[in-house]
C-alpha positions as CSV (number, residue, x, y, z in Angstrom):
1,M,-6.5,41.3,66.8
2,R,-8.5,39.4,69.3
3,I,-7.1,38.6,72.9
4,A,-8.8,36.1,75.0
5,P,-9.4,37.6,78.6
6,E,-7.3,36.6,81.5
7,W,-9.3,34.7,84.1
8,T,-9.2,36.1,87.5
9,A,-11.5,35.7,90.5
10,S,-13.3,38.8,89.4
11,S,-13.6,37.9,85.8
12,G,-16.7,35.8,86.0
13,S,-17.4,32.1,85.8
14,P,-15.3,30.1,83.2
15,S,-18.3,28.0,82.5
16,I,-20.1,31.2,80.9
17,P,-18.6,32.4,77.5
18,V,-17.0,35.8,77.9
19,P,-17.0,38.3,74.9
20,E,-13.5,39.0,73.7
21,L,-12.4,42.7,73.7
22,D,-10.5,44.1,70.7
23,G,-6.7,44.0,71.8
24,G,-6.0,46.3,68.9
25,L,-8.0,49.3,70.4
26,P,-6.0,50.9,73.2
27,V,-7.7,53.1,75.8
28,L,-6.7,56.4,77.1
29,L,-8.3,57.3,80.6
30,L,-8.7,61.0,81.0
31,R,-9.0,62.8,84.3
32,T,-8.7,66.6,84.7
33,D,-9.5,67.0,88.3
34,R,-6.4,66.2,90.6
35,N,-7.3,63.3,92.9
36,L,-4.5,61.0,93.8
37,L,-6.9,58.5,95.5
38,H,-9.4,58.3,92.7
39,H,-10.2,54.5,92.9
40,G,-12.2,54.5,89.6
41,T,-9.1,55.2,87.6
42,L,-7.5,52.0,89.1
43,G,-10.7,50.0,88.6
44,A,-10.7,50.8,84.9
45,I,-7.0,50.2,84.5
46,R,-7.3,46.7,86.1
47,S,-10.5,45.8,84.3
48,L,-9.3,46.6,80.7
49,G,-5.8,45.4,81.4
50,R,-6.9,42.1,82.6
51,A,-9.0,41.7,79.5
52,G,-5.9,42.1,77.2
53,V,-6.5,45.8,76.4
54,E,-3.4,48.3,76.2
55,V,-4.3,50.9,78.9
56,H,-2.9,54.3,79.0
57,A,-3.8,57.0,81.6
58,V,-3.2,60.7,82.2
59,L,-2.1,60.8,85.8
60,E,-0.7,63.2,88.3
61,G,2.5,61.4,88.6
62,R,4.3,58.6,90.6
63,A,2.4,59.7,93.7
64,S,-0.8,58.2,92.2
65,P,-1.4,54.8,93.4
66,A,-3.0,53.9,89.9
67,A,0.4,54.7,88.3
68,H,1.9,51.6,90.0
69,S,-0.6,49.2,88.6
70,R,0.9,46.2,86.6
71,R,-2.0,46.4,84.3
72,L,-1.1,50.0,83.2
73,R,0.8,50.1,79.9
74,R,1.9,53.8,80.1
75,R,1.3,56.7,82.4
76,H,1.2,60.1,80.5
77,P,1.8,63.7,81.8
78,W,-0.9,65.7,83.4
79,G,-2.6,68.2,81.0
80,P,-3.6,71.8,80.9
81,S,-6.9,72.8,82.4
82,P,-10.0,71.8,80.3
83,Y,-11.8,75.0,81.2
84,R,-9.0,77.6,81.3
85,E,-6.8,76.3,78.4
86,P,-9.1,73.8,76.4
87,E,-7.1,74.3,73.1
88,A,-3.8,73.5,74.9
89,L,-5.4,70.4,76.4
90,A,-6.5,69.3,72.9
91,E,-3.0,69.8,71.8
92,H,-1.7,67.8,74.8
93,L,-4.0,64.9,74.0
94,R,-2.8,64.9,70.3
95,M,0.8,64.6,71.7
96,V,-0.4,61.7,73.9
97,A,-2.0,60.1,70.9
98,A,1.3,60.3,69.1
99,R,3.0,58.5,72.0
100,I,0.4,55.7,71.9
101,G,0.9,55.3,68.1
102,R,-2.6,54.6,66.9
103,R,-6.2,55.9,67.5
104,A,-7.3,55.1,71.0
105,L,-10.7,55.0,72.8
106,L,-10.9,58.1,75.0
107,I,-12.7,57.4,78.3
108,P,-13.2,60.6,80.6
109,L,-13.3,59.8,84.3
110,D,-14.5,63.2,85.7
111,D,-17.2,65.7,84.7
112,A,-14.9,68.2,83.4
113,G,-13.2,65.7,81.1
114,A,-16.5,64.5,79.8
115,I,-17.6,68.2,79.0
116,F,-14.3,68.9,77.3
117,A,-14.4,65.7,75.1
118,A,-18.0,66.4,73.9
119,E,-17.3,70.0,73.2
120,H,-14.0,69.4,71.5
121,A,-14.8,66.1,69.7
122,K,-14.0,67.3,66.3
123,A,-10.5,68.5,67.4
124,L,-9.9,65.0,68.8
125,E,-11.7,62.7,66.3
126,E,-8.7,62.0,64.2
127,C,-6.7,60.6,67.2
128,Y,-9.4,59.2,69.5
129,L,-12.7,57.2,69.2
130,L,-15.5,59.1,71.1
131,P,-19.3,58.6,71.4
132,R,-21.5,60.5,69.0
133,Q,-22.7,63.0,71.5
134,D,-24.7,66.2,71.5
135,P,-21.8,68.6,72.4
136,A,-24.0,70.5,74.9
137,A,-25.4,67.5,76.7
138,P,-22.7,66.7,79.2
139,R,-22.5,70.3,80.4
140,R,-26.3,70.5,80.6
141,V,-26.5,67.6,83.0
142,A,-23.2,68.1,85.0
143,D,-23.8,71.8,85.8
144,K,-26.3,71.5,88.6
145,S,-28.1,74.8,87.9
146,L,-28.7,73.6,84.2
147,L,-29.8,70.3,85.6
148,L,-32.4,71.9,87.9
149,E,-33.8,73.8,84.9
150,Q,-34.1,70.6,82.9
151,C,-35.8,68.8,85.9
152,D,-38.3,71.7,86.0
153,R,-38.9,71.8,82.3
154,Y,-39.4,67.9,82.0
155,D,-41.2,67.4,85.3
156,I,-38.3,65.3,86.8
157,A,-38.5,64.8,90.4
158,C,-35.7,66.5,92.4
159,P,-35.4,68.1,95.9
160,E,-37.0,71.6,96.3
161,S,-34.3,73.9,95.5
162,L,-33.7,77.7,95.8
163,V,-30.8,79.7,94.5
164,P,-30.3,82.9,96.6
165,E,-28.9,86.1,95.2
166,T,-28.5,88.2,98.3
167,P,-27.5,87.4,102.0
168,A,-31.2,88.1,102.9
169,E,-32.4,85.4,100.4
170,V,-30.1,83.0,102.1
171,D,-31.9,83.4,105.3
172,E,-35.3,83.1,103.6
173,A,-34.2,79.9,101.8
174,A,-33.1,78.5,105.2
175,A,-36.5,79.4,106.8
176,A,-38.4,78.0,103.6
177,L,-36.5,74.7,103.2
178,G,-35.8,73.9,106.8
179,L,-32.6,73.1,108.6
180,P,-30.5,71.0,108.0
181,L,-30.6,71.6,104.2
182,V,-28.2,70.5,101.4
183,A,-25.8,73.1,99.8
184,K,-24.4,72.4,96.3
185,W,-22.1,74.3,94.0
186,S,-23.3,74.3,90.4
187,R,-20.1,73.7,88.7
188,P,-18.0,71.7,91.4
189,W,-15.2,71.0,89.0
190,L,-14.3,74.8,89.5
191,L,-14.1,74.7,93.2
192,P,-11.1,75.9,95.0
193,D,-9.4,73.7,97.6
194,G,-11.3,73.5,101.0
195,L,-14.8,73.5,99.7
196,R,-16.9,70.4,99.1
197,S,-19.1,70.1,96.1
198,T,-22.0,69.1,98.5
199,E,-22.5,69.9,102.1
200,I,-25.2,69.4,104.7
201,V,-25.7,72.7,106.2
202,R,-27.1,72.7,109.9
203,T,-27.1,76.4,110.5
204,A,-28.2,79.6,108.6
205,E,-24.8,81.1,109.6
206,R,-23.0,78.3,107.6
207,A,-25.2,78.9,104.6
208,R,-24.4,82.5,104.8
209,R,-20.6,81.9,104.8
210,L,-20.9,79.6,101.9
211,F,-23.0,82.2,100.0
212,A,-20.2,84.9,100.8
213,R,-17.8,82.5,98.9
214,S,-20.1,82.6,95.9
215,I,-19.8,86.3,95.3
216,G,-15.9,86.5,95.5
217,D,-13.8,86.9,92.6
218,E,-13.3,84.0,90.1
219,D,-10.1,82.7,91.7
220,D,-12.0,82.6,95.1
221,G,-14.8,80.3,93.9
222,F,-17.2,82.4,91.9
223,A,-16.6,80.4,88.9
224,A,-18.1,77.3,90.6
225,G,-21.5,79.0,91.6
226,P,-24.1,79.7,91.9
227,L,-24.8,78.2,95.3
228,I,-27.9,75.9,95.4
229,L,-29.9,75.2,98.5
230,Q,-32.0,72.2,98.6
231,R,-34.6,70.7,100.9
232,R,-33.1,67.6,102.5
233,V,-35.1,64.6,101.6
234,P,-35.4,62.2,104.6
235,S,-32.9,59.3,104.3
236,G,-35.3,56.6,105.3
237,G,-35.9,55.4,101.8
238,G,-32.1,55.2,101.0
239,D,-29.6,56.7,98.7
240,W,-29.7,54.8,95.3
241,F,-27.5,55.0,92.1
242,F,-27.8,53.9,88.5
243,H,-24.7,53.3,86.1
244,G,-25.4,52.7,82.5
245,H,-24.0,52.7,79.0
246,F,-26.0,54.0,76.2
247,D,-25.5,53.6,72.6
248,D,-26.0,56.2,69.8
249,D,-29.8,55.6,69.7
250,Y,-30.1,56.1,73.5
251,A,-30.6,52.3,74.2
252,C,-29.2,51.1,77.4
253,L,-26.6,48.3,76.5
254,F,-25.5,47.5,80.0
255,G,-26.6,48.9,83.4
256,G,-27.5,48.3,87.0
257,T,-29.0,49.9,90.1
258,G,-27.3,50.0,93.4
259,I,-28.0,51.2,97.0
260,K,-25.4,53.1,99.2
261,H,-25.0,51.5,102.6
262,L,-22.4,54.1,103.4
263,S,-20.9,57.3,101.9
264,H,-18.2,59.8,102.7
265,P,-19.0,62.1,104.0
266,P,-22.2,60.4,105.3
267,G,-25.4,61.5,103.5
268,A,-23.5,63.8,101.1
269,G,-20.7,62.2,99.3
270,P,-19.5,59.2,97.1
271,T,-20.2,55.6,97.8
272,V,-18.1,53.9,100.3
273,R,-20.0,50.7,100.5
274,G,-22.7,49.8,98.0
275,E,-24.7,46.8,96.9
276,W,-26.1,45.7,93.5
277,V,-29.9,45.7,94.1
278,L,-32.7,44.7,91.7
279,N,-34.7,47.7,91.1
280,P,-36.7,47.7,87.9
281,E,-38.8,50.9,88.8
282,L,-35.5,52.9,89.3
283,E,-33.8,51.4,86.2
284,Q,-36.8,52.4,84.0
285,L,-36.9,55.9,85.5
286,A,-33.1,56.4,85.0
287,C,-33.4,55.3,81.3
288,K,-36.2,57.7,80.8
289,I,-34.3,60.5,82.3
290,V,-31.2,59.8,80.2
291,N,-33.3,59.7,77.0
292,I,-35.3,63.0,77.9
293,L,-31.9,64.8,78.8
294,G,-30.2,63.5,75.6
295,C,-27.1,62.1,77.0
296,R,-25.4,59.2,75.3
297,G,-22.3,57.1,76.4
298,T,-21.6,56.3,80.0
299,V,-23.6,57.9,82.9
300,D,-23.8,57.8,86.8
301,L,-27.0,59.0,88.3
302,D,-27.7,59.5,92.0
303,F,-31.2,59.4,93.6
304,R,-32.6,59.5,97.0
305,L,-36.0,57.7,97.8
306,D,-38.6,59.6,99.7
307,S,-40.1,56.8,101.8
308,R,-43.2,59.0,102.5
309,T,-44.2,59.4,99.0
310,G,-42.4,56.6,97.1
311,T,-40.7,59.3,94.9
312,Y,-37.2,58.9,93.6
313,H,-35.6,62.4,93.5
314,L,-32.6,63.0,91.1
315,L,-29.8,64.3,93.0
316,D,-26.9,64.3,90.5
317,F,-26.3,63.3,86.8
318,N,-22.7,62.6,86.0
319,P,-22.1,62.2,82.2
320,R,-19.2,59.7,82.7
321,L,-18.1,56.5,84.3
322,G,-18.8,56.3,88.0
323,A,-16.0,55.6,90.3
324,Q,-17.8,52.5,91.9
325,F,-18.6,51.1,88.4
326,R,-16.9,47.7,89.4
327,L,-19.9,47.0,91.6
328,F,-21.7,46.1,88.4
329,C,-19.5,43.2,87.3
330,D,-21.8,40.5,86.0
331,E,-21.4,36.7,85.8
332,R,-19.5,37.0,82.5
333,G,-17.0,39.4,84.0
334,I,-18.5,42.3,81.9
335,D,-18.7,45.7,83.7
336,L,-19.3,49.1,82.4
337,V,-15.8,49.9,81.0
338,R,-15.8,46.6,79.3
339,A,-19.1,47.3,77.8
340,V,-17.9,50.7,76.5
341,H,-14.9,49.1,74.8
342,L,-17.2,46.3,73.3
343,D,-19.7,48.9,72.0
344,R,-17.0,51.3,70.5
345,S,-15.0,48.6,68.9
346,G,-18.1,47.4,67.1
347,R,-18.7,44.3,69.1
348,A,-22.1,43.3,70.6
349,V,-22.5,43.9,74.3
350,P,-24.4,40.9,75.8
351,A,-27.2,41.5,78.1
352,P,-26.0,41.7,81.8
353,L,-26.2,38.5,83.9
354,P,-26.6,40.3,87.2
355,R,-24.9,39.3,90.5
356,Y,-27.5,41.0,92.9
357,G,-26.1,41.2,96.4
358,R,-22.5,41.9,95.2
359,T,-21.0,44.5,97.2
360,F,-18.3,47.3,96.6
361,L,-16.2,48.8,99.3
362,V,-13.6,51.6,99.3
363,E,-11.1,50.6,102.1
364,H,-9.6,53.8,103.2
365,H,-12.9,55.7,103.8
366,F,-14.4,52.4,105.1
367,L,-11.6,51.9,107.8
368,R,-11.9,55.4,109.0
369,H,-15.6,54.9,109.6
370,A,-15.1,51.6,111.3
371,L,-12.6,53.0,113.6
372,S,-15.0,55.7,114.7
373,R,-17.7,53.0,115.6
374,P,-18.2,53.2,119.4
375,G,-19.2,49.5,120.1
376,R,-17.0,46.5,119.8
377,G,-19.7,44.6,118.1
378,E,-20.3,47.2,115.5
379,R,-16.6,47.5,114.7
380,A,-16.5,43.7,114.3
381,G,-19.4,43.8,111.9
382,A,-17.7,46.5,109.9
383,Y,-14.6,44.5,109.6
384,R,-16.6,41.5,108.6
385,S,-18.0,43.7,105.8
386,L,-14.6,44.5,104.8
387,R,-13.4,40.8,104.5
388,E,-16.6,39.8,102.7
389,A,-16.9,42.5,100.1
390,G,-17.4,41.2,96.6
391,E,-15.1,44.0,95.1
392,R,-12.6,46.1,96.8
393,A,-11.5,49.4,95.4
394,W,-7.8,49.1,96.2
395,L,-6.8,45.6,97.2
396,A,-6.2,42.9,94.6
397,A,-4.0,39.8,94.8
398,D,-3.0,40.1,91.3
399,D,-2.0,43.9,91.4
400,P,-1.1,44.6,95.2
401,V,1.3,47.6,94.8
402,P,-1.5,50.3,94.4
403,F,-3.1,49.2,97.6
404,L,0.2,49.7,99.3
405,V,0.8,53.2,97.8
406,M,-2.7,54.2,98.7
407,G,-2.1,53.2,102.2
408,R,1.1,55.3,102.5
409,R,-0.8,58.3,101.0
410,S,-3.6,57.9,103.3
411,L,-1.3,57.7,106.4
412,I,0.5,60.9,105.2
413,R,-2.9,62.7,104.9
414,A,-3.9,61.4,108.4
415,V,-0.7,62.7,109.9
416,R,-1.0,66.1,108.3
417,R,-4.7,66.4,109.7
418,T,-3.5,65.8,113.3
419,T,-0.3,68.3,113.0
């Protein structure tokens, strides 16, 4: 069954032939980390739904803005924990497959889901189409401690890092690395509420407090450890990222490089405003790293460029679709999630026709930043960026309800923070 894509303003130019996606292959989007405002989920629903694909998603409930998208065929119940009850989650997904009624393409949207899908592929293969993956590869790159070991083994540049084992070593690390430094948890998907996966640490006291959490019991955050302390690379060269999809032979079928103009929290968080930028050096480096570390499928890598040395330092390796993937929507309307669908359904993925200069913006974080700008001119420039963004995470004329639900959720959060 072949369904012609529905043309929208974000689908590409009608003068350029657009590959048709297989309308007979449904998709299940899997998230295991509760995050009501995960805009990547909505982006995947819209992109595939606009192309005529039947899209299903495991969502938290009606409180999720993505659950209200007109492009979503069906919302399925939240599943058991992939790390505490993996067998129960596998059974849950088999139940979801029965509701879908035919074999579906499974696309994980967070690290824990990607690890689970790789390690339990055999239990899911009758119900779901999955990339042929080394079962150990996603955990090997998503776990930041294991990633550091791989970087050291294969001489991949990353910030100088220390893993303290005692409070005294925390002070020694702060002295050796210098303040401010960056603190990261090795397995952020196991973090309890109230802790960020990455934090800029400005005092040794704060580093000691974080370390104290790492030696608590498992329910208090120990499972997310160890705590990694890293030298902070100067930000002058910029924060960069690479998104790509790799086939079974580790060839990059579709990808792009971008730069973060704003992140949340600043300097230590996901992209709030990004731009598609031509960077052949970084693209070659990212593809080399993916091949060395043996990860197939869709990846999202973060880098920081040290302007003093010209070195790109690998910060994170996410073995799944990045939330800002819609930045890389080319002239044909092909983006990463559509490239995944084309590849896994046996269709050719055309070489990207890049739209360099295209921007992506996450409205609720961006507006919070804009409102905090001190000058009227700076605020006006921020609002102009909002209006001129090539792709917005939430606002879409053909699917407006998720934006309204997101606005309500954001308002509720803001009120709770001030009371």
